[in-house]
C-alpha positions in Angstrom: -13.4 147.0 142.8 -16.8 148.0 144.1 -18.1 146.0 147.3 -21.4 144.7 147.8 -22.5 147.4 150.1 -21.7 150.1 147.6 -22.9 148.9 144.3 -23.2 152.5 142.9 -19.9 153.7 143.5 -17.4 154.7 140.6 -14.0 153.4 139.9 -11.6 156.2 139.1 -9.8 155.5 136.0 -6.3 154.9 137.7 -7.9 152.3 140.0 -9.4 150.4 136.6 -6.0 150.5 135.4 -4.5 149.2 138.4 -7.1 146.4 138.6 -6.7 145.4 135.2 -2.8 145.2 135.3 -3.2 143.2 138.5 -5.4 140.6 136.9 -4.0 140.5 133.6 -0.5 140.0 135.0 -1.6 136.7 136.7 -1.8 135.2 133.0 1.2 133.9 131.5 1.1 135.7 128.1 4.5 136.4 127.4 5.4 135.6 123.5 1.7 134.9 123.2 -0.8 136.1 120.6 -3.9 137.8 122.6 -7.3 138.3 121.0 -9.6 140.6 123.0 -13.3 140.2 122.3 -15.3 143.4 122.7 -18.9 144.5 122.1 -19.8 147.3 119.2 -20.9 150.7 120.2 -24.5 149.6 121.1 -23.4 149.1 124.7 -22.5 151.5 127.0 -19.0 150.6 128.0 -15.6 152.3 128.7 -13.8 150.2 126.0 -11.1 152.3 125.0 -10.0 152.7 128.5 -10.0 148.9 129.0 -8.2 148.2 125.7 -5.6 151.0 126.8 -5.2 149.4 130.4 -4.8 146.1 129.0 -2.2 147.1 126.3 -0.2 149.0 129.1 -0.4 145.8 131.5 0.7 143.1 128.5 1.3 144.8 125.5 5.2 144.8 125.7 5.2 141.3 126.5 2.7 139.6 123.9 3.5 139.2 120.3 -0.3 140.6 119.1 -3.1 142.1 121.1 -5.7 142.2 118.5 -9.4 143.1 119.0 -12.6 141.4 117.8 -15.9 143.0 117.5 -18.6 140.8 118.7 -21.3 142.0 116.5 -23.7 139.0 116.4 -25.6 139.8 113.5 -25.0 143.8 113.7 -23.7 145.8 111.0 -19.7 146.1 110.8 -18.0 148.8 112.1 -15.7 150.7 109.8 -12.1 151.8 111.3 -13.4 155.3 112.0 -16.5 154.1 114.0 -14.3 151.8 115.9 -11.8 154.9 116.8 -14.8 156.9 118.2 -16.1 153.7 120.1 -12.7 154.0 121.7 -12.2 157.6 121.8 -9.1 157.3 119.9 -7.7 158.4 116.4 -5.5 156.8 114.0 -2.3 158.7 115.4 -3.1 157.0 118.7 -3.6 153.7 117.3 -0.2 153.8 115.3 1.6 155.2 118.2 0.0 153.6 121.2 -1.5 150.4 120.0 1.0 149.2 117.4 0.4 145.5 118.0 -3.4 145.8 117.6 -5.6 145.2 114.5 -9.1 145.6 114.8 -11.4 142.9 113.2 -15.3 142.5 112.6 -16.9 139.4 113.3 -18.9 138.0 110.1 -21.7 136.0 111.1 -22.8 135.1 107.4 -19.7 134.3 105.6 -19.0 130.5 106.0 -15.5 130.8 104.9 -14.8 132.5 108.2 -16.7 130.1 110.4 -15.3 126.9 112.1 -17.6 124.1 113.4 -16.4 123.3 116.8 -18.8 120.7 117.6 -22.7 119.5 117.7 -25.0 120.0 120.3 -27.2 116.2 120.1 -31.2 116.5 119.8 -31.4 114.7 123.3 -28.7 117.2 124.8 -30.3 120.5 123.4 -33.9 119.2 124.8 -32.3 118.7 128.4 -30.2 122.3 128.4 -33.3 124.0 127.0 -36.0 122.5 129.4 -37.6 120.8 126.7 -38.4 123.7 124.5 -36.3 122.7 121.6 -34.8 119.5 120.3 -32.7 118.4 117.2 -29.1 118.5 116.7 -27.3 121.8 115.7 -23.7 122.4 114.7 -21.8 124.9 116.8 -20.0 127.4 114.7 -17.7 130.5 115.5 -15.4 132.9 114.1 -12.3 130.8 113.0 -10.0 133.6 113.4 -9.8 133.0 117.2 -7.7 129.7 116.5 -4.9 132.2 115.1 -4.5 133.2 118.7 -3.0 131.6 121.8 -5.2 133.2 124.4 -8.8 134.7 124.5 -10.0 137.9 126.7 -13.5 139.1 126.8 -13.7 142.5 127.5 -17.3 144.0 128.1 -20.4 144.9 130.2 -23.1 142.8 131.6 -26.8 144.2 131.7 -30.0 142.4 132.1 -30.8 141.0 128.8 -34.1 139.7 126.9 -32.6 136.4 125.5 -30.1 135.2 128.0 -31.1 136.9 131.2 -28.0 138.8 131.9 -25.7 139.6 129.0 -21.6 139.1 129.5 -19.5 136.2 129.9 -19.7 133.6 127.3 -22.6 135.3 125.5 -19.7 137.3 123.8 -19.0 133.9 121.8 -22.4 132.7 121.6 -24.1 134.7 119.8 -21.5 137.2 119.7 -19.0 135.6 117.1 -21.2 132.7 116.2 -22.7 131.2 113.0 -26.2 131.8 112.1 -27.6 128.4 113.4 -26.4 128.8 116.7 -27.4 132.6 116.7 -31.0 131.7 115.5 -31.6 129.1 118.0 -30.2 131.2 120.9 -32.8 133.8 120.1 -35.7 131.5 119.4 -35.2 129.8 122.8 -35.3 133.1 124.6 -38.4 134.1 122.6 -40.2 130.7 123.7 -39.6 131.4 127.2 -40.4 135.0 126.6 -38.6 138.2 127.6 -41.1 138.8 130.9 -39.6 135.5 132.4 -36.1 135.6 131.0 -34.7 139.3 131.5 -33.0 139.9 134.6 -32.7 136.2 135.5 -29.4 135.2 136.8 -29.2 131.5 134.9 -31.9 130.4 132.5 -31.8 127.6 129.7 -30.4 130.0 127.3 -27.4 130.6 129.3 -27.0 126.8 129.7 -26.7 126.4 126.1 -24.5 129.3 125.8 -22.0 127.9 128.3 -22.3 124.3 126.8 -21.4 125.9 123.4 -18.2 127.8 125.0 -16.9 124.5 126.3 -16.3 123.5 122.6 -13.7 126.2 122.4 -10.4 124.6 123.1 -8.5 127.6 124.0 -7.5 129.6 127.1 -10.2 131.7 127.9 -10.4 134.7 130.6 -13.0 137.4 131.0 -13.3 141.1 132.3 -17.0 141.4 133.0 -18.0 145.1 133.6 -21.0 146.7 135.6 -21.5 150.2 133.6 -24.0 152.9 133.7 -23.8 156.3 131.6 -22.4 157.8 135.2 -19.3 155.4 134.9 -17.8 152.3 135.8 -18.9 150.7 138.9 -17.3 147.1 139.0 -14.8 144.9 137.2 -14.9 141.1 137.6 -12.2 138.9 136.2 -11.9 135.2 135.8 -13.2 132.5 133.6 -16.1 133.7 131.5 -18.4 131.8 133.8 -16.8 133.3 137.0 -16.7 136.9 135.8 -20.3 136.7 134.5 -21.6 135.0 137.8 -20.2 137.9 139.9 -21.1 140.7 137.5 -24.6 139.8 137.2 -25.1 139.8 140.7 -23.7 143.2 140.8 -25.7 144.4 137.6 -29.1 142.9 139.2 -28.3 145.6 142.0 -27.4 148.6 139.4 -29.6 147.9 136.3 -32.9 146.9 137.7 -35.3 149.3 139.1 -38.6 148.5 141.0 -41.9 150.3 140.6 -44.8 150.3 142.8 -47.5 150.2 140.0 -47.7 149.6 136.5 -48.4 152.6 134.0 -50.7 152.9 131.3 -48.7 155.0 129.2 -44.7 154.6 128.8 -42.5 156.9 126.8 -39.4 155.2 126.2 -36.8 157.8 124.9 -34.4 155.9 122.5 -30.6 156.8 122.5 -28.8 157.6 119.4 -26.6 154.4 120.3 -29.6 152.5 118.8 -29.8 153.7 115.1 -32.3 151.0 114.1 -35.3 149.1 115.5 -33.3 146.0 115.6 -31.3 147.4 118.4 -33.9 150.0 119.9 -36.0 147.4 120.5 -34.3 147.1 123.9 -36.4 150.3 124.5 -39.4 147.6 125.0 -37.6 144.9 126.5 -36.5 146.6 129.4 -39.9 148.4 130.2 -42.7 145.8 129.1 -42.8 144.4 132.8 -44.0 147.7 134.0 -46.8 148.4 131.2 -50.2 148.0 132.5 -52.6 145.1 130.7 -53.8 147.0 127.5 -51.4 150.2 127.9 -49.2 151.9 125.6 -45.3 152.2 125.2 -44.1 154.6 122.9 -40.4 153.9 121.5 -39.4 157.9 121.0 -36.5 158.2 118.6 -36.6 160.8 116.1 -33.3 159.9 114.9 -34.3 156.3 114.2 -35.1 155.7 110.4 -34.8 152.2 109.8 -35.8 148.7 110.8 -32.9 146.8 110.5 -30.0 147.1 107.6 -29.4 143.4 107.8 -32.8 141.7 108.5 -35.2 144.7 107.4 -36.6 142.5 104.4 -37.5 139.7 106.8 -39.2 141.7 109.2 -41.1 143.8 106.5 -42.4 140.3 105.2 -43.6 139.1 108.6 -44.1 142.0 110.6 -44.2 142.5 114.4 -46.4 139.6 116.3 -47.0 138.0 119.7 -45.4 134.6 120.1 -48.7 132.6 119.5 -49.1 134.0 116.3 -46.1 132.3 115.1 -46.2 129.3 117.2 -50.0 128.3 116.1 -49.0 128.5 112.3 -45.3 127.7 112.4 -45.5 125.7 109.4 -46.2 129.1 107.4 -43.0 130.8 108.9 -40.6 128.0 109.1 -38.6 129.5 106.3 -37.9 132.7 108.4 -34.7 132.7 110.2 -35.7 132.0 113.8 -33.6 135.1 115.2 -35.9 137.4 113.1 -39.2 135.6 114.6 -37.6 136.0 118.2 -37.0 139.7 117.5 -40.4 140.0 116.2 -42.1 138.6 119.4 -39.8 140.4 121.9 -40.7 143.9 120.2 -44.4 143.0 120.2 -44.5 141.6 123.7 -46.7 139.1 125.2 -50.2 138.6 124.3 -52.7 136.0 122.7 -53.6 134.9 119.1 -57.0 133.4 119.0 -59.4 132.8 116.3 -57.3 134.5 113.7 -57.2 137.6 116.2 -54.0 139.0 117.7 -54.4 140.9 121.0 -51.2 142.0 122.4 -50.6 142.8 126.3 -48.8 146.2 125.2 -49.6 148.6 122.4 -46.2 149.4 120.9 -46.0 152.5 119.2 -43.0 154.0 117.2 -42.5 157.9 117.5 -39.5 157.6 115.2 -38.3 158.7 111.5 -40.3 155.9 110.4 -43.6 156.9 108.3 -47.2 155.8 109.1 -47.2 153.6 106.3 -43.9 151.7 107.4 -45.3 151.1 110.8 -48.4 149.8 109.5 -46.5 147.4 107.3 -44.7 145.9 110.2 -47.8 145.9 112.5 -46.8 148.5 115.0 -48.4 151.9 116.0 -47.3 155.2 114.9 -47.1 158.7 116.5 -45.4 161.9 115.0 -42.3 162.4 117.1 -42.8 166.1 116.6 -46.3 165.8 118.4 -44.9 164.6 121.5 -43.3 167.3 123.9 -41.4 165.0 126.5 -42.2 167.9 129.2 -45.7 167.3 128.9 -45.2 163.8 130.1 -42.5 164.3 132.9 -43.5 164.1 136.2 -47.0 162.2 135.9 -46.1 159.0 137.3 -48.9 159.5 140.0 -51.3 159.6 136.8 -50.0 156.5 135.3 -47.7 157.9 132.8 -43.9 157.4 133.0 -41.0 158.9 130.7 -37.8 156.9 130.8 -35.0 158.9 129.6 -32.0 157.0 127.7 -33.9 153.6 127.8 -32.7 150.3 126.9 -30.1 149.2 129.5 -31.8 149.7 132.8 -34.6 147.0 133.5 -38.2 148.0 135.3 -40.0 145.7 137.0 -42.9 145.7 139.5 -42.2 145.3 143.2 -44.9 142.7 143.3 -42.8 140.7 140.8 -40.0 140.5 143.5 -39.8 136.7 144.8 -40.8 136.3 148.3 -37.0 135.5 149.4 -36.1 139.0 148.2 
């Protein structure tokens, strides 16, 4: 593993395999049915390396070593897409992973969900720091109960809803039912991205951990700290233990502090975000450094869709600041809370007074979405062909910033640092 004084050093593949083998072999898994819970391809992660290392370490001893993709509400992955995600092919699967099936989470199929408990109204009020109340059923993918041991394998990044991703977040909302997914996201929206993102422990994390305790199965986690350069850290333990260590490392690697805000930020969207539902991360990670009234451009010529799953809802309500919804909530109560949360996260903070909406950041799309589509969802439009990124690079002193491959590194102002830091 990396050490605290070398957060950016990289782990060679051989070291990764050794660490995984050492940790996995501490578990009593002989003859057990093991399920790995992993992210989809909208996260940077050497998931193929990790699955291969786990198969080498415990594959011969277990009766099954299946993989469940923690999609949340993302689109199911075809087997071909899963192979690309892992960097393997069908021949490798058959020869090297004979005990492995790949499964997609189905968040909206009641037949594939099981209620594991209920959060009483008073408990939810306490966990959410008073933001929410009302009892809520906690549902999770029922397939996990076909296994003897669950192992989460996935990265930890600053996250707009929970503070940092990783750990029990792979259960909730990763393989959860719609009720808890909507509540999870709406709670984060009420607190706001600016206050939540990059915070080690939040009310949303408290809810997630509370729900995970209802899953009465042995659970462990490999929590990873990853950049496009490679793997910087592996942390193993219970989901809570692994998350705690990885989030501290992630704060060193994935948070960049800037001396001043920028009036124009060009957020370059990587192709792993094929729709605005995930490309919104290009706003979340940069909102803290956009000057009041400034502009953030999500630049992604490949991005041609708002959301396959939720697009019809977003087209109905559009993107708005939080007070737009909270001041007239009865009008939007029928809309899934997760959609409302996504709307406010992409639009950012702002005011809604006297029927007039004033966002703090002007969010503009330079994508394959048409001017009409952008107007319909209440976002700005730029022709992506009119933007030469070289014209904007190197102009930080003028208040202009280009962020390549946005969406995973959080940008904050130095003035936002707590005094203790």
